[in-house]
C-alpha atoms as an extended CHARMM CRD file, in Angstrom:
* protein
*
       116  EXT
         1         1  MET       CA             -1.6130000000       11.9080000000        9.4110000000  PROA      1               0.0000000000
         2         2  SER       CA             -2.8700000000       13.3470000000        6.1400000000  PROA      2               0.0000000000
         3         3  ARG       CA             -5.7800000000       11.8160000000        4.2940000000  PROA      3               0.0000000000
         4         4  TYR       CA             -3.7380000000       11.9340000000        1.0730000000  PROA      4               0.0000000000
         5         5  GLN       CA             -0.1860000000       10.9370000000        0.2890000000  PROA      5               0.0000000000
         6         6  TYR       CA              0.0820000000       14.1360000000       -1.7680000000  PROA      6               0.0000000000
         7         7  HSD       CA             -2.0830000000       17.2500000000       -1.8440000000  PROA      7               0.0000000000
         8         8  VAL       CA             -1.3540000000       19.5450000000       -4.7930000000  PROA      8               0.0000000000
         9         9  PHE       CA             -2.5420000000       23.1510000000       -4.9660000000  PROA      9               0.0000000000
        10        10  VAL       CA             -2.5640000000       24.7730000000       -8.4090000000  PROA      10              0.0000000000
        11        11  CYS       CA             -2.8960000000       28.5570000000       -8.3590000000  PROA      11              0.0000000000
        12        12  GLU       CA             -5.7230000000       29.8560000000      -10.5270000000  PROA      12              0.0000000000
        13        13  ASN       CA             -5.6480000000       33.4340000000       -9.2900000000  PROA      13              0.0000000000
        14        14  GLN       CA             -6.7910000000       36.0870000000      -11.7600000000  PROA      14              0.0000000000
        15        15  ARG       CA             -5.5220000000       39.6550000000      -11.9360000000  PROA      15              0.0000000000
        16        16  PRO       CA             -6.3020000000       42.4520000000      -14.3870000000  PROA      16              0.0000000000
        17        17  ALA       CA             -4.4770000000       42.0860000000      -17.7100000000  PROA      17              0.0000000000
        18        18  ASP       CA             -2.4160000000       45.2250000000      -17.0180000000  PROA      18              0.0000000000
        19        19  ASP       CA             -1.1270000000       44.0260000000      -13.6290000000  PROA      19              0.0000000000
        20        20  PRO       CA              2.7000000000       43.9820000000      -13.8060000000  PROA      20              0.0000000000
        21        21  LYS       CA              2.8990000000       40.7500000000      -11.7910000000  PROA      21              0.0000000000
        22        22  GLY       CA              0.6430000000       38.9130000000      -14.1860000000  PROA      22              0.0000000000
        23        23  CYS       CA             -1.3730000000       36.0100000000      -12.8670000000  PROA      23              0.0000000000
        24        24  CYS       CA             -1.2570000000       32.2550000000      -12.9110000000  PROA      24              0.0000000000
        25        25  ALA       CA             -4.6560000000       31.9340000000      -14.6030000000  PROA      25              0.0000000000
        26        26  SER       CA             -3.2950000000       33.6540000000      -17.7150000000  PROA      26              0.0000000000
        27        27  LYS       CA             -0.3640000000       31.2180000000      -17.7870000000  PROA      27              0.0000000000
        28        28  GLY       CA             -2.3220000000       28.0340000000      -18.4120000000  PROA      28              0.0000000000
        29        29  THR       CA             -3.2370000000       26.8070000000      -14.9550000000  PROA      29              0.0000000000
        30        30  ALA       CA             -6.7160000000       25.6440000000      -15.9810000000  PROA      30              0.0000000000
        31        31  GLU       CA             -5.0920000000       23.1760000000      -18.3800000000  PROA      31              0.0000000000
        32        32  ILE       CA             -2.4310000000       22.2170000000      -15.8180000000  PROA      32              0.0000000000
        33        33  LEU       CA             -5.1020000000       21.5490000000      -13.1940000000  PROA      33              0.0000000000
        34        34  ALA       CA             -7.2650000000       19.5050000000      -15.5870000000  PROA      34              0.0000000000
        35        35  GLY       CA             -4.2550000000       17.5780000000      -16.8800000000  PROA      35              0.0000000000
        36        36  LEU       CA             -3.0290000000       16.6160000000      -13.4180000000  PROA      36              0.0000000000
        37        37  ARG       CA             -6.5250000000       15.5840000000      -12.3490000000  PROA      37              0.0000000000
        38        38  GLU       CA             -6.8630000000       13.3940000000      -15.4270000000  PROA      38              0.0000000000
        39        39  LYS       CA             -3.5130000000       11.7040000000      -14.8150000000  PROA      39              0.0000000000
        40        40  VAL       CA             -4.4840000000       10.9400000000      -11.2130000000  PROA      40              0.0000000000
        41        41  LYS       CA             -7.8730000000        9.5920000000      -12.3150000000  PROA      41              0.0000000000
        42        42  VAL       CA             -6.4830000000        7.3910000000      -15.1140000000  PROA      42              0.0000000000
        43        43  ALA       CA             -3.8450000000        5.9700000000      -12.7460000000  PROA      43              0.0000000000
        44        44  GLY       CA             -6.5430000000        5.1850000000      -10.1720000000  PROA      44              0.0000000000
        45        45  LEU       CA             -4.8150000000        7.2830000000       -7.5140000000  PROA      45              0.0000000000
        46        46  ASN       CA             -7.7400000000        9.4730000000       -6.4040000000  PROA      46              0.0000000000
        47        47  ALA       CA             -7.5860000000        8.0080000000       -2.8990000000  PROA      47              0.0000000000
        48        48  LYS       CA             -3.8710000000        8.8930000000       -2.5690000000  PROA      48              0.0000000000
        49        49  ILE       CA             -3.4110000000       12.1280000000       -4.5120000000  PROA      49              0.0000000000
        50        50  ARG       CA             -5.6490000000       15.1970000000       -4.3470000000  PROA      50              0.0000000000
        51        51  ILE       CA             -5.3490000000       17.9700000000       -6.9470000000  PROA      51              0.0000000000
        52        52  ASN       CA             -6.9960000000       21.2540000000       -5.8980000000  PROA      52              0.0000000000
        53        53  SER       CA             -7.4770000000       24.6590000000       -7.4140000000  PROA      53              0.0000000000
        54        54  SER       CA             -6.0260000000       27.3940000000       -5.2510000000  PROA      54              0.0000000000
        55        55  GLY       CA             -6.3870000000       31.1030000000       -4.8760000000  PROA      55              0.0000000000
        56        56  CYS       CA             -3.2940000000       33.2730000000       -4.9510000000  PROA      56              0.0000000000
        57        57  LEU       CA             -0.1070000000       31.5940000000       -3.7540000000  PROA      57              0.0000000000
        58        58  ALA       CA              1.7120000000       34.9780000000       -3.7950000000  PROA      58              0.0000000000
        59        59  ASN       CA              4.0680000000       33.7930000000       -6.5230000000  PROA      59              0.0000000000
        60        60  CYS       CA              2.4210000000       35.5160000000       -9.4830000000  PROA      60              0.0000000000
        61        61  ALA       CA              5.5560000000       36.8090000000      -11.1720000000  PROA      61              0.0000000000
        62        62  ARG       CA              6.9170000000       33.2500000000      -11.3640000000  PROA      62              0.0000000000
        63        63  GLY       CA              3.6700000000       31.5010000000      -12.3140000000  PROA      63              0.0000000000
        64        64  ALA       CA              2.2000000000       29.2290000000      -13.2870000000  PROA      64              0.0000000000
        65        65  SER       CA              2.7220000000       28.0610000000       -9.7120000000  PROA      65              0.0000000000
        66        66  LEU       CA              1.7930000000       24.9890000000       -7.7620000000  PROA      66              0.0000000000
        67        67  VAL       CA              2.7850000000       23.5100000000       -4.4230000000  PROA      67              0.0000000000
        68        68  VAL       CA              2.9080000000       19.8680000000       -3.3570000000  PROA      68              0.0000000000
        69        69  TYR       CA              2.2720000000       18.8980000000        0.2570000000  PROA      69              0.0000000000
        70        70  PRO       CA              3.3370000000       17.3800000000        2.5740000000  PROA      70              0.0000000000
        71        71  ASP       CA              6.6930000000       17.8860000000        0.8250000000  PROA      71              0.0000000000
        72        72  ALA       CA              6.2520000000       21.6840000000        0.6640000000  PROA      72              0.0000000000
        73        73  VAL       CA              7.7430000000       21.6710000000       -2.8280000000  PROA      73              0.0000000000
        74        74  TRP       CA              6.9850000000       24.8300000000       -4.7680000000  PROA      74              0.0000000000
        75        75  TYR       CA              7.0640000000       24.6570000000       -8.5580000000  PROA      75              0.0000000000
        76        76  SER       CA              7.1570000000       27.7700000000      -10.7150000000  PROA      76              0.0000000000
        77        77  TYR       CA              7.0730000000       28.6070000000      -14.4140000000  PROA      77              0.0000000000
        78        78  VAL       CA              5.1480000000       25.3510000000      -14.9040000000  PROA      78              0.0000000000
        79        79  LYS       CA              3.9160000000       24.6630000000      -18.4250000000  PROA      79              0.0000000000
        80        80  ILE       CA              1.4030000000       22.0560000000      -19.5830000000  PROA      80              0.0000000000
        81        81  GLU       CA              4.2660000000       19.9720000000      -21.0010000000  PROA      81              0.0000000000
        82        82  ASP       CA              5.7430000000       19.7050000000      -17.4750000000  PROA      82              0.0000000000
        83        83  ILE       CA              2.8120000000       17.8940000000      -15.8790000000  PROA      83              0.0000000000
        84        84  SER       CA              3.9260000000       14.4200000000      -16.9590000000  PROA      84              0.0000000000
        85        85  ASP       CA              7.2440000000       14.9250000000      -15.1520000000  PROA      85              0.0000000000
        86        86  ILE       CA              5.5350000000       16.2910000000      -12.0350000000  PROA      86              0.0000000000
        87        87  PHE       CA              3.0560000000       13.4130000000      -12.0070000000  PROA      87              0.0000000000
        88        88  GLU       CA              5.4280000000       10.5600000000      -12.8380000000  PROA      88              0.0000000000
        89        89  GLN       CA              8.5780000000       11.7160000000      -11.0710000000  PROA      89              0.0000000000
        90        90  HSD       CA              7.1400000000       13.4190000000       -7.9750000000  PROA      90              0.0000000000
        91        91  LEU       CA              3.6020000000       12.2160000000       -7.3360000000  PROA      91              0.0000000000
        92        92  VAL       CA              4.2070000000        8.5880000000       -8.3500000000  PROA      92              0.0000000000
        93        93  GLY       CA              7.9740000000        8.2970000000       -7.9010000000  PROA      93              0.0000000000
        94        94  GLY       CA              8.3980000000       10.4750000000       -4.8100000000  PROA      94              0.0000000000
        95        95  LYS       CA             11.2270000000       12.6050000000       -6.2520000000  PROA      95              0.0000000000
        96        96  PRO       CA             10.6540000000       16.3250000000       -6.8590000000  PROA      96              0.0000000000
        97        97  VAL       CA             11.3610000000       17.6930000000      -10.3340000000  PROA      97              0.0000000000
        98        98  THR       CA             14.3440000000       19.8780000000       -9.4580000000  PROA      98              0.0000000000
        99        99  ARG       CA             14.3630000000       21.8190000000      -12.7440000000  PROA      99              0.0000000000
       100       100  LEU       CA             10.9100000000       23.2120000000      -11.8700000000  PROA      100             0.0000000000
       101       101  MET       CA             11.4770000000       23.9080000000       -8.1750000000  PROA      101             0.0000000000
       102       102  ASP       CA             11.1530000000       27.5880000000       -7.3590000000  PROA      102             0.0000000000
       103       103  PRO       CA             14.6480000000       28.9480000000       -6.6150000000  PROA      103             0.0000000000
       104       104  VAL       CA             13.2780000000       31.4540000000       -4.0810000000  PROA      104             0.0000000000
       105       105  PHE       CA             11.6880000000       28.7710000000       -1.9100000000  PROA      105             0.0000000000
       106       106  HSD       CA             14.3570000000       26.1350000000       -2.5260000000  PROA      106             0.0000000000
       107       107  ALA       CA             17.5560000000       28.1790000000       -2.5500000000  PROA      107             0.0000000000
       108       108  GLY       CA             19.6280000000       25.3130000000       -1.1490000000  PROA      108             0.0000000000
       109       109  VAL       CA             18.5330000000       22.8210000000       -3.8040000000  PROA      109             0.0000000000
       110       110  ALA       CA             20.6400000000       22.3400000000       -6.9040000000  PROA      110             0.0000000000
       111       111  THR       CA             18.2150000000       23.2430000000       -9.6720000000  PROA      111             0.0000000000
       112       112  SER       CA             18.7990000000       24.1780000000      -13.2440000000  PROA      112             0.0000000000
       113       113  GLY       CA             16.8520000000       27.3140000000      -12.3670000000  PROA      113             0.0000000000
       114       114  ALA       CA             13.2350000000       28.0020000000      -13.1130000000  PROA      114             0.0000000000
       115       115  ARG       CA             12.7260000000       29.2810000000      -16.6010000000  PROA      115             0.0000000000
       116       116  ALA       CA             10.8460000000       32.3400000000      -17.6900000000  PROA      116             0.0000000000
């Protein structure tokens, strides 16, 4: 059994500015990480939800990327304005945010498609 109900990994990988894949760090993951941590802290859920920085999740072209375990839900093209939905709907409510689910990892899930 896991120590946490949810363990979230937010990619903060950095690549050179001229790398064609880009990198999650240049797409706002520091703010996403800090924002999710603050929401968990304010809600008093530190014992149930762990938010961690991660190295490369090999999803750079579709970043900012994060993954939620134990659900193995991969989110891509995440923006700072999406963190309230991820926190409230998924981490508190238990229902993944389908509009943010990566279509490569969740091909069988009806999503509105990750946005660029």
